[in-house]
N, C-alpha and C positions, 0 to 999 in steps of 0.2 A: 835609115831609121832616124827619126828626128830626135832632137835632144830631149823633148818632153816624153816621147815614147820610151826612149832608152832609160830615162830616170825611173819610169814605172817598172820596167822589167827588172832593173837593178833593185828596186824596192822590194819586189816580190821575192827575188832571189835571196835577199837578206832577211826575209820574214817580217818585212815592215808593211804588211798589207793594211794595217791601221792607218798608215799615211794615206793610202788610197781612199779609205772610207772618209777620212777627214777632208781629203781633196774633193770628193764627190759631194760631201755635205754642203759645199759652197755653191753648188749648181742650183739654179732656180727650181728644178723639178724635185729636188730631194726633200724639202720640208713636208710636202703633202704625203709622200711615201713614208717618211719617218714618223709622221703623226699617226698614220694608219697602222703602221707596224707597232708603234707604242701602245695604241689602243688595244690591238689584238693581244699584245703581251700582258697589258693590265687586266683585260677581261679574263685571260687565262689564269691569272693569279687570283682575281676576285671571285670567280665562280666557286672554287673549292672553299674559299673563306665563307661565302654566303651559305653554301651547303653545310659547312661546319656549324654556322650559327643556327641554322634550322634544326640540325641534329641536336645541338645543345638545348634549344628551346623545347623540343619534343621530349628530350630526356628529363628536363626540369618538370614538365607537366606530368610525365609518367611517375616521377619520384613523388610529386605532390599527391597524385592520385593514390599511389601505394601507401603514402603516409596516412591519408584520410581513411583508407580501407583498414590499415592496422589500428588506427584509433577507434574506428567503428567496431572492429572485432574485439578490441580491449573493453569497450563499453558494454558490448553484448555479453562478454565473459563475466564482467563484473555484475551485470544485471542477473545473469543466470546464477551466479554465486549467491547473490542476495536472495533470490527466489528459493534456492535450495535451502539456505539457512532459515528462511521464513517457514518453509515447509517442515523443517526439522523442529523448529520451535513449536509450531502448531501440533505436530505429532506428539511431542513430549508433553505439552499441555493437555492433550486429549488423554494420554496415559495417566497423567496425574489426576485429572478429573474423574476418570474411570475408577482409579484407586479410592478416591474419596467417596464415590457412590457405593463402592463395594463395602467400605467401612460402615456407612450408614445402614446398609442392608445386612450387616453381620457376616459378610463373606470375607473373612479375614485372610484366608489363604490366597484368594484372588487379589485382594488388596496388597498383600506382601509382594506378590509377583509383579504387580503393576509398579509399585514404588521402587522395587529393585531395578526394573527397566529404566525408570526415570533417573535413578542414581548413576547408572552406567553411561548415561548420555552426557554427564558432567555439565548439566544445564544450571541456570540460576535457581531452579526449583529443587536442586539436589538436597539442600539442608532440610527443607520441609519434608521432602520424600523420606529422608532418613528418620525424621521424627515419627512420621506416620507408619513407616515400616516397623520401627521398634514397638509402636503402639499395637500394630496388627500381630506382631510376634508375641507380645505379652498376652493378648487376648486368646491366642492359641496355646498358651502355657509354655512357650519357648523362652523361658526366663533368661538363660545364658545368652541366647542369640539376641534377645532384646537389649541386654546390658552391653553386649559387644557393639551393637549398632549405635547405642547412645554414646558409648566411649568414642567411637569413630566420628560421630557428629561433633562432639566437643573438641576433638583433636583437629579435625579438618576445618571446622567452622567456629573458631573460638569467639568470634564477635557476632555470630548469627543471632537474630531475634528469636530463633527457635531454641536457643540454649536454655533459657529459663524454663520453658515448657519441658524440655528434655530432662532437666534436673528434677523437676516435680514428678515426671514419669518414672525416673530412676528410683526415687523413694518408694513409689507404689510397687514397682516391679520387685524390689528387694523385700517388701513387706508381704508379698504373696507367696513366698517360699516355693515358687515353682508350681503352684496349683493351677491346673487348667481351668479356664473360665468358661462357663456355659453361656453362650450368646444370649440365651433367654433371660439370664439374670440381669441383663442390661436394660430391661424394660422399665426400671424404676425412674428413668429420666423424666418421664411425664409427671410423675408424682412430685419429684424435686421441683420441677418447673411450677406446678400448681402451688406448692408450699411457699416457694419464693415469691410468687405473685401475691399471695395472701399477706406475707410479711411486708412486702413493699407497700401494700395498701394500708396496713395497720401501723407499721413503724418504718417509714421510708429510710430513715437514717441507718437503722440496724439492717434493713433489707439490702441496702447498697453495700454495706460492709461484707455481708455474707456473699453477695453476688460477686464482688471483686475477688474474694477469696476463692470462690468456685472457678472463676475465670482463670486464676493463676494456678489452678490445680491441673490434674492430669485427666480431665474429663474428655469424652468423645467430642468430635467436631459438632455433632448434632446437639449434644447437651449444651456446649458453650454458645452455640448460635441461639438456642432458646433462651439462655440466661441473658444474652445481649439484647434479645428482642424484648424481654421483660423490662430491662433497664430503659431501653429506648421508648417503650410504650408509656412508661411512667410520666414522662414529659416534664418533670420538675427541673429546676435549674441545676440541682445537684446531679440528677441523672444525666442531663445533657453534658455536664462537665466530665463525668466518668466516660460517657460515650465519646466525647471529644478527645480525651486522653488516649483512648484506645485507637481512635481514628488517626491520631497524630503519629502512631507507630510504637506505642508503649507495650504492645503485645506482639504475637506472631503475625506475619503478613496476612494470613487468611482472616483472622479475627479483625485485623485492621480494615480490610476491604469490606467486611460485613458491617463494621461500625460506620464506615463511610456511606454505605448503602442506606443504613437506618437513619443517618443524619439527613439524607435527602428525603426520606419518607416522613420522618417525624420532626425534623428540625425546623422546617419552614425557612423563613427569611433570616431567622437567628443563626442558622447554620452556614449562611453564605460566606461570611468572613473566615470561618473555620475551614471550610472546604477550599477556599482560595489559598489559604496558608498551607494546607496539606499538599495541594497541587504544586505550588511553588517550591516546596521543600523536598519533593520526592523525585527520584529518577526511575522508580519502579513503574514500568508500563502498565501493569495490572492495577496499581493504585490510581494511576492517571485515568485509566478507563473507568474505574469505580467512581471517581469524582465527576467525570463527564456524564456518566449514567445518573448520578445523583442530581446534577444540575438539570438534566432533562426531566426527571421525576418531579422535582420541586418547581419546574417552570422558570428556572433562572437562565433566561436567554442572554442576559448581559455577560454572565460567566462563560457561557458557550461561545459567544461572539468574541470575547477576549482571547480565548484559547485558539479559536479558528484563525484569528488575525495574527497572533504572535508566535504560535507554536511552530518549532522547526522540525520536530519529529513528524514525519509524513503520516504515520499510522494514527497518532493522537489527533493531528489536524483533521484528517479525514473523518475520524470518529465524531469530532466536535461539529463538523459541517453537517454530517448526517443527522445528528441529534437536533441541530437547529431546524432542519427540515421537519423532523417528526414533532417538534414542539411548536411549530407554527412561526418560526422566526424568519419570515419571508423578507421583511425589510432589511434585516441584518444580512441575509444571503445576497440581496441585491447590492448592498454596499461592498461586500466581499468580492462579488463578481466584477464590479467596476474597478476595484482597487488592485486586483490580482490578475496579471496577464498570463500567468502560467496555464498552459493547456490542460495539464493534469488537474490542477486545482479547479479550474473552471468546469471541467468535466464532472468533478465531484459535486460542485455547487449545483450543476444542472440536475444531477441525480437527487440532490437534496430538495430542489424545487419539485421534482417529480414525487418524492415522498410527501412533500407538503401539499400536493395536489394543485400546484400553480401551473396551469396550462398557458397562461399569458406569456410567461417568460420563455416557455418552450417555443411558442410561435415566433417570438422576437428572435430567438437564436436560430431557429430553422430558416427564417427569412433573411436575416442580416448578418449572422456570424461569419467572419472571414475564414476561420479554420474549418476545413471540410470535416474533420473528425468530430468537432463540436456540433456541427450541423447534423451529422449522422446521429449523434446521441439524442439531439432534440427531436429529430424526426421519428426515431425509434420510440422515444418516450411518448410522443403524441399518439403513436399507434397503440401503445399500451394503455393510454388514458382514454382511447376512443375518440380523440379529437382530430379526425382525419379530413374533415370538410375543408380545412385550410390548406391541404396539401396539393390540391389540383393546380392552383396557380403557381405554386413552388415547382411542381413537376414540369409545367409548361415552359417556365423560364430557365430551368436548370440545364446546364451543359455537361456537368460531371456525371458520367455514366454510373459510378458507384452510388451517388446520391439519388439518382433516379431509381436504382434498384432498391435502395433503402425505403423510398416512398412506396414502392410495390409491396415490400415486406410489411410496412406499417398498415397498409390497406388490408393485407392478409391477416395480420395479428388482430386487428380491430373487427374483422368480419365485414368489411366494407366492400361487398361484391360490386355494388354500383360504381364505385370509383375505379375498380379494376377493369370493369367493362368499358368505361369511358376511355381509359388509357388504351386498352386493346383495340378499340375501334379507330382511334386517332393516331396511334403510334406508327411512324414510318420505319423505325428501326426494327428489322425482323426479329432480332435476338430479344429485344425488350418486349416486343409484342408476344413472343413465345413465352417469356417469363410470366407475363400477366395471365396468359391462357393456362399455363401450368398451375398457377395458384388458384385460378377459378375452378379448375378441374378437381381440386381438393376441397372445395367449399360446397356445402350443401345449401345452395341458395337459389331462389327462383330466377333472379336476374342473371346469375352465372349460368344456370342450366339453359335459359332461353338463348343466351348468346352462343353457347356451345352448340345448340341445335342449329342456330343460324349459320355457324361455320360449317357444320356437317352438310347442310342443304345447299351450299354453294357449289 
């Protein structure tokens, strides 16, 4: 055994095999093998790391998707909550209005029931409902019940604008000594109105004093509305001043809204600044609606435009936009459409153009609007307006299936069988062709019947 071989054997025996590896590393063939083995080892470690990175990226995307889904669900829940609350508000308002109508008709038991339901909902109308419930109870001779309701109103709503009316009603209730009132005896309201009208003509100053006293009394809603009408109709500066005070909120909310309405009817341009001040100073949605309505009645498009442009409350903004359309404010609507990029607002503006009878804007939106939903609204409105001749080229160029179906609906709504036949003859999509034929089958038209016969004879 050579010395070299012997040293190797001794090294192995002593557990020094590392020396062998170091010795072999010095040979020419070793670097290539070593590099190959190192590469394999590196790839063995790198592959799990890359897989882990892929797993991490996938997890991140899934987490982001879950987050988006949770946010969308939260938005949907919030929207549903708003819709339920809006439905409740509308239901309560309907009950309140029903109670008011029952009062005017002398159906006091029904009115009492309706106002009790409004009170139980704890809505902003509760204080007014309490007043009218007490009024209805008094008309039925339920003196103690009326006094109890008035006391509850004064306790729960110490700062209510109905408190003054309630105190006047309380005096009347106590003076009646519990005597039941015959509804027929309330028919003297017309006579009072005629007497007041005569006094306003002969002695306006004294007439106004009497009218204000009657408004502050415990009269029925019908009577007070008539008194307010007499004041508004007078047209004198003094009458307008009284009307303005009530419209500013110096009486109960119902009388305030009625005064706002009469300002729009009788006030003319003189009432514009008063109405603007009322709108700016109130948070009551019903008063805001009354001002918007008065602007429309008086043709005050500037007032409507300002509200539509600056109002943050969606309901009031929508109302102002609609009233602009009804009052012919098409140039104002065009400015709003260009300035506001919100899809919801633009949709309302398109509806206002529809109310104003402007088909030109509908055609522009149907042809060039980028938002598919807005194009759908425009196409639908063109159908309702009977302006479907422009839809054929739109249909031919359109690639969105939903919009194509909207064109078919527009043809159907407008009774344009000729347009549907043209589409049915040229359409390559079997489903769209079927939709066109279905609509033709429901229309009693010569063009449609002729085409249906043509299909049957094939």
